[in-house]
Backbone bond lengths (Angstrom), bond angles and torsions (degrees), N, CA, C in turn:
res aa  C-N    CA-C-N  psi(-1)  N-CA   C-N-CA  omega(-1)  CA-C   N-CA-C  phi
1 M - - - 1.452 - - 1.568 105.74 -
2 I 1.325 116.86 138.10 1.441 123.51 -179.67 1.523 104.83 -101.36
3 H 1.375 109.36 155.08 1.501 114.43 -173.71 1.519 106.82 -121.63
4 R 1.303 118.83 154.23 1.408 126.02 -178.82 1.539 109.57 -91.12
5 F 1.356 118.20 147.79 1.412 120.87 175.86 1.483 109.06 -67.68
6 E 1.305 124.32 162.40 1.469 127.54 -178.10 1.436 109.64 -63.37
7 D 1.350 118.68 -38.68 1.517 124.20 178.01 1.531 115.17 -96.84
8 W 1.405 109.01 39.07 1.525 114.11 -172.23 1.543 109.71 -66.44
9 S 1.304 118.57 -36.05 1.548 119.37 179.91 1.462 111.90 -59.45
10 A 1.349 117.13 -44.89 1.452 118.95 175.91 1.632 113.53 -59.70
11 R 1.353 113.36 -44.92 1.348 123.88 179.45 1.536 112.36 -61.49
12 L 1.330 114.03 -40.72 1.539 118.40 173.32 1.410 112.84 -63.77
13 G 1.366 116.28 -47.75 1.507 117.41 174.97 1.496 114.43 -52.50
14 D 1.285 116.65 -44.56 1.515 124.16 -177.11 1.570 106.00 -64.61
15 A 1.316 118.89 -45.88 1.420 122.84 -176.02 1.626 110.99 -64.28
16 L 1.259 110.36 -40.91 1.501 117.94 -179.24 1.512 107.84 -65.59
17 A 1.377 118.60 -46.76 1.430 123.14 176.52 1.477 112.93 -61.50
18 A 1.299 120.65 -41.58 1.498 125.02 -179.69 1.566 107.92 -60.87
19 A 1.356 114.20 -47.79 1.406 118.66 -175.08 1.547 113.82 -64.96
20 A 1.277 114.92 -25.04 1.446 120.81 -177.50 1.508 113.79 -85.61
21 D 1.338 114.14 -0.54 1.510 120.98 -176.45 1.604 107.69 -56.19
22 A 1.349 112.03 124.45 1.460 118.11 179.73 1.460 116.47 -64.25
23 D 1.344 115.77 -17.89 1.536 121.45 176.46 1.476 113.66 -81.95
24 M 1.344 118.08 0.59 1.483 121.34 -178.46 1.507 105.17 -113.53
25 P 1.367 122.65 92.56 1.374 122.96 170.10 1.587 117.81 -61.55
26 F 1.309 112.80 148.23 1.450 116.13 172.04 1.481 112.30 -55.73
27 E 1.308 120.21 127.03 1.472 124.05 175.45 1.564 107.20 -154.36
28 Y 1.465 110.23 124.04 1.414 114.26 -179.47 1.474 110.93 -64.45
29 G 1.363 114.31 132.55 1.445 124.35 178.52 1.415 112.91 96.39
30 K 1.289 120.86 -15.10 1.420 125.19 -178.94 1.597 112.09 -124.90
31 H 1.239 120.33 -49.53 1.435 126.02 -177.25 1.571 108.28 -145.11
32 D 1.329 111.30 82.88 1.523 113.17 -174.94 1.540 105.89 -138.07
33 C 1.337 114.43 174.33 1.542 118.65 -171.98 1.571 112.14 -60.53
34 F 1.288 118.17 -32.69 1.439 120.42 176.78 1.490 114.04 -72.90
35 L 1.294 121.03 -49.29 1.406 125.35 178.26 1.552 117.62 -64.18
36 V 1.293 113.77 -40.62 1.511 113.99 179.59 1.508 111.32 -69.66
37 V 1.300 117.77 -36.63 1.425 116.21 177.54 1.538 108.95 -67.96
38 C 1.325 120.07 -41.74 1.456 121.32 178.94 1.529 111.24 -63.10
39 D 1.347 114.95 -38.73 1.476 118.05 175.14 1.533 110.76 -63.59
40 A 1.286 117.93 -37.73 1.449 116.74 174.36 1.541 118.15 -63.45
41 V 1.402 112.18 -36.65 1.453 119.59 168.40 1.474 113.17 -60.49
42 L 1.287 115.39 -48.31 1.478 122.97 175.06 1.433 111.39 -53.10
43 A 1.341 122.45 -40.07 1.381 127.27 -176.91 1.438 113.69 -68.33
44 I 1.411 115.52 -32.99 1.459 119.05 -175.88 1.493 113.43 -97.55
45 T 1.314 116.11 -15.82 1.514 122.11 177.75 1.492 123.31 -121.35
46 G 1.392 110.17 -18.62 1.529 112.99 -175.72 1.464 113.09 83.94
47 I 1.298 123.46 -3.55 1.359 129.40 179.06 1.623 113.75 -105.46
48 D 1.280 113.34 126.21 1.539 118.95 -177.28 1.487 107.83 -92.80
49 L 1.300 119.12 93.72 1.450 121.68 179.19 1.512 109.32 -64.05
50 A 1.260 126.77 -29.30 1.372 127.39 177.94 1.501 118.63 -77.73
51 A 1.337 115.18 -3.44 1.468 118.43 -170.39 1.504 114.48 -49.46
52 D 1.345 115.29 -42.27 1.546 120.89 -178.70 1.531 113.54 -75.07
53 F 1.411 117.89 -7.55 1.396 121.88 -173.56 1.524 116.34 -117.25
54 R 1.309 112.13 -11.84 1.517 118.44 -177.55 1.554 109.23 -67.64
55 G 1.320 113.51 156.80 1.466 121.14 176.52 1.552 112.77 110.01
56 Y 1.341 120.38 -9.52 1.420 120.81 174.67 1.532 108.89 -67.09
57 V 1.258 118.90 155.19 1.405 125.20 -178.10 1.540 113.66 -136.28
58 G 1.336 118.73 120.83 1.499 119.74 172.42 1.514 110.90 75.84
59 D 1.387 113.35 174.83 1.279 124.71 -179.13 1.555 114.27 -54.98
60 A 1.300 116.59 -43.32 1.476 121.70 175.43 1.476 114.20 -61.93
61 G 1.318 113.16 -40.30 1.594 120.25 175.80 1.510 110.90 -61.92
62 V 1.204 120.31 -45.18 1.436 122.42 -176.54 1.576 110.21 -73.97
63 Q 1.287 116.07 -35.30 1.406 116.12 175.98 1.587 113.31 -66.18
64 R 1.292 114.75 -36.64 1.529 119.88 176.07 1.508 107.88 -69.98
65 L 1.305 122.04 -43.58 1.414 124.62 173.18 1.476 114.84 -51.35
66 L 1.307 115.47 -51.11 1.486 122.85 -179.54 1.632 108.11 -64.66
67 A 1.223 113.82 -48.34 1.540 117.07 178.95 1.481 113.49 -60.80
68 D 1.378 118.20 -35.12 1.446 119.33 -177.21 1.524 114.13 -85.89
69 N 1.381 118.86 -3.92 1.432 123.92 -172.59 1.455 112.56 -131.25
70 G 1.339 122.16 14.89 1.432 120.74 175.46 1.540 111.56 77.74
71 G 1.302 118.19 26.48 1.461 121.95 173.17 1.615 109.44 75.26
72 V 1.329 112.91 -168.46 1.445 117.04 -178.38 1.533 112.82 -59.13
73 A 1.432 113.22 -41.79 1.460 111.87 178.91 1.484 117.69 -64.98
74 G 1.316 112.03 -35.30 1.497 121.13 178.57 1.525 113.05 -62.62
75 I 1.339 112.27 -43.87 1.551 119.71 174.01 1.566 109.42 -61.55
76 A 1.290 117.30 -47.81 1.439 120.94 179.65 1.497 111.53 -58.93
77 E 1.233 118.56 -44.07 1.516 127.07 -177.24 1.514 106.78 -62.76
78 A 1.320 114.85 -49.72 1.518 120.27 -177.50 1.558 110.90 -62.38
79 M 1.228 115.19 -47.77 1.480 113.85 -173.50 1.472 115.00 -79.91
80 T 1.348 117.42 -26.02 1.505 119.61 172.07 1.525 112.49 -74.68
81 A 1.389 115.53 -33.98 1.522 117.21 178.09 1.550 107.82 -70.66
82 K 1.271 118.23 -36.76 1.501 119.97 -179.81 1.565 109.15 -59.92
83 H 1.318 118.17 -36.77 1.424 120.87 -172.63 1.591 111.19 -105.85
84 G 1.251 119.91 10.95 1.472 126.02 175.84 1.486 110.93 64.56
85 I 1.343 121.01 33.06 1.400 125.89 176.36 1.486 112.60 -85.12
86 P 1.381 118.70 118.03 1.446 118.03 -171.67 1.564 111.59 -81.55
87 E 1.323 116.01 144.81 1.414 121.62 174.52 1.581 103.52 -81.30
88 I 1.294 110.89 143.18 1.499 117.97 -175.26 1.605 104.31 -128.02
89 P 1.345 118.03 160.31 1.499 122.66 171.90 1.550 104.69 -59.16
90 P 1.407 114.46 139.82 1.406 116.67 177.97 1.578 119.65 -54.89
91 G 1.285 113.49 -27.30 1.495 118.77 178.56 1.426 114.46 -76.28
92 L 1.382 118.71 -8.08 1.460 121.57 176.10 1.546 112.76 -99.47
93 A 1.337 118.94 3.21 1.424 121.23 -177.05 1.566 110.89 -65.97
94 Q 1.345 116.32 139.05 1.452 119.71 -174.89 1.551 107.59 -129.31
95 R 1.279 114.77 179.16 1.507 122.72 -177.22 1.526 108.58 -49.70
96 G 1.305 117.43 130.15 1.448 124.82 177.19 1.500 116.00 81.96
97 D 1.308 121.66 -0.48 1.367 123.96 173.88 1.460 118.58 -72.70
98 L 1.280 121.59 142.79 1.486 126.46 176.85 1.469 108.65 -77.35
99 V 1.299 118.33 134.52 1.464 121.10 179.03 1.537 112.53 -142.53
100 I 1.286 118.16 161.57 1.454 122.77 170.15 1.490 110.36 -114.04
101 I 1.211 121.10 130.00 1.483 124.82 172.89 1.531 108.16 -125.29
102 L 1.348 112.54 176.69 1.482 116.74 179.60 1.495 105.82 -101.45
103 D 1.338 121.52 133.85 1.407 122.72 176.43 1.535 114.90 -73.93
104 D 1.221 119.89 -173.91 1.449 122.76 -175.73 1.570 110.09 -72.59
105 K 1.285 119.62 -8.46 1.510 120.16 174.41 1.622 108.56 -110.48
106 G 1.402 118.86 14.30 1.352 122.10 174.90 1.535 114.67 76.52
107 R 1.349 116.51 22.76 1.506 124.88 176.93 1.514 110.03 -98.28
108 E 1.307 115.92 135.33 1.430 115.84 171.27 1.519 115.56 -60.69
109 T 1.403 118.12 138.64 1.432 120.48 -178.56 1.470 108.22 -143.47
110 F 1.306 118.33 157.79 1.459 119.75 -179.94 1.636 105.54 -89.99
111 A 1.406 110.58 145.05 1.419 121.55 -178.73 1.510 105.28 -144.66
112 I 1.360 112.08 175.81 1.437 118.23 176.23 1.609 105.78 -145.34
113 V 1.328 111.96 145.89 1.471 117.75 179.56 1.530 111.07 -69.04
114 D 1.229 124.03 131.13 1.474 125.28 -174.27 1.494 112.24 -77.04
115 L 1.239 120.56 -179.34 1.433 128.74 -174.69 1.596 109.35 -69.25
116 T 1.273 121.85 -27.42 1.396 124.79 175.64 1.564 111.57 -72.56
117 G 1.335 118.78 -31.28 1.405 122.52 179.97 1.586 110.02 86.33
118 A 1.323 118.34 -3.71 1.447 126.17 -177.18 1.500 110.50 -99.89
119 K 1.272 118.92 -17.09 1.537 121.06 -175.11 1.510 109.75 -137.61
120 V 1.366 112.64 155.84 1.469 117.37 172.60 1.525 105.88 -110.22
121 C 1.356 115.63 155.95 1.422 127.59 178.80 1.478 109.59 -115.12
122 A 1.396 117.15 126.74 1.373 122.52 174.61 1.542 108.00 -131.58
123 L 1.271 121.12 135.38 1.462 125.87 -176.33 1.564 103.11 -69.52
124 T 1.326 111.36 141.79 1.492 119.28 -179.20 1.504 109.67 -102.67
125 Y 1.254 122.29 160.60 1.384 127.76 -174.08 1.500 107.61 -74.48
126 A 1.370 121.14 -14.61 1.470 127.24 173.63 1.477 107.26 -85.09
127 G 1.307 121.84 -13.03 1.458 125.07 -169.46 1.465 111.70 92.83
128 G 1.260 117.04 156.98 1.421 122.26 -174.00 1.594 115.81 79.98
129 W 1.205 116.60 168.41 1.493 120.54 -179.45 1.491 116.03 -85.85
130 A 1.197 116.02 140.13 1.464 122.43 163.85 1.484 110.09 -105.84
131 T 1.326 121.34 132.64 1.444 120.76 -176.52 1.546 108.34 -116.76
132 R 1.395 112.19 142.57 1.372 120.80 -179.87 1.529 106.74 -133.12
133 P 1.414 115.05 159.30 1.475 112.54 174.12 1.545 115.54 -70.09
134 V 1.309 116.89 154.52 1.444 117.82 -174.05 1.463 114.00 -63.88
135 A 1.335 118.23 -13.97 1.452 123.76 175.61 1.469 111.92 -61.78
136 C 1.244 120.79 -15.10 1.490 122.90 -179.93 1.510 113.88 -86.32
137 I 1.380 119.54 -4.11 1.318 123.81 -173.95 1.531 113.10 -65.28
138 E 1.314 120.17 124.54 1.491 123.31 175.74 1.487 110.69 -86.50
139 R 1.368 120.90 -45.67 1.387 120.57 177.83 1.537 110.72 -145.02
140 A 1.289 116.21 155.79 1.558 120.10 -169.76 1.441 110.69 -144.65
141 W 1.346 120.98 150.26 1.409 129.06 176.50 1.539 108.29 -136.50
142 R 1.374 112.94 129.64 1.456 116.37 176.65 1.563 116.28 -70.99
143 I 1.246 117.19 122.07 1.503 120.02 176.98 1.475 108.51 -100.39
144 G 1.281 109.15 112.18 1.552 117.37 -179.09 1.478 119.79 69.18
């Protein structure tokens, strides 16, 4: 199990703000839904969940990554198992927890519960965060 830093909420706020920077366009392998969520977890725990998956480039790279690892759910299962992060019922997800939601096209995507605990944040293809109510969570893992 991983643990959060004492000042994790401030770190999460900073990570969410940095990922929403309008000067950082969505780009697979650099600034995408997977990496920004893992970067937020890194900020609040010091653990890089994406360490084994970084290095993919562009759309072809992410498609290969997903195909080789069982999709979004397979990646989530592998990285959370490696770090002893327990899966929890979606209704129990709290601030800073890693979650999977469906995007506006019905595809699984990584997201994180925001500081209010009432919404999840997922990076959009246009850049910046899209927020949705926590009721949309498909799967969730307790971070710390």
